N, C-alpha and C positions, 0 to 999 in steps of 0.2 A: 788780379795777377798771380800766377802761380809762382811767379818766384820764392818767396821764402820758401815754400815746401819742397823745391828742387834744392836748392842752398842745402838744407840738411839731406838730402837723399846723393847730392853730388861724392862725398869723398865715399860713399860706397859703392859708387857706380862704376869708377875709375881706376885704370892700375897704378897710376902716378900722380903725384901732384902736378906733372907737369901738363897731364890730358885733363885735368881738371881745371885747370887755370885758363888750358886753350879754350876748351869748351864755354867757358864763363865770359870769355874775351866775345868770342864767336855769338854767342847769345847776345852780350851788350849790343854789339855791332849789327845785330838784325831785329834787337826791338826798335834801336834807335830810328834804324831805316824805315821800320814798320810805320812807327809814330808820325816819320817826316813823309809817308806815302811814296817812300823811292821804292824801286825794284829791288829786290832781296839778291836776285843772282846779279845784277849789275853791280850792285853793291859789293859784296863779296869778290866779283872779278876788276874792282876797280881799285887802281893806285892811292897807298895812303895819301900819296901829295892832293890828289884830288878829291880824296875825302874830306879830309881838313879842309882844303877850300870851299867846297860843299859847308860843310859844317861852319865855317866863316861868316858865308853869306846867310846863314839862319839866324847870326847873334849867340848861337848854343855856344860854342869854343872859341875863348879868350884869345885874341891877336898876342904871337911870340915876337 
């Protein structure tokens, strides 16, 4: 995985901390989707509640 080397480069790659956080969040979402065999575009277009429900079905997200 390239995540450790990517983390070192992030602070120098973005103009704001918020941009860095947004990128990291999207990367985590897409990495999880890829690991679960989900379509990346469908994952990005989905509502948060729909993604939570799908994650609950996998057992990866604790019930709230």
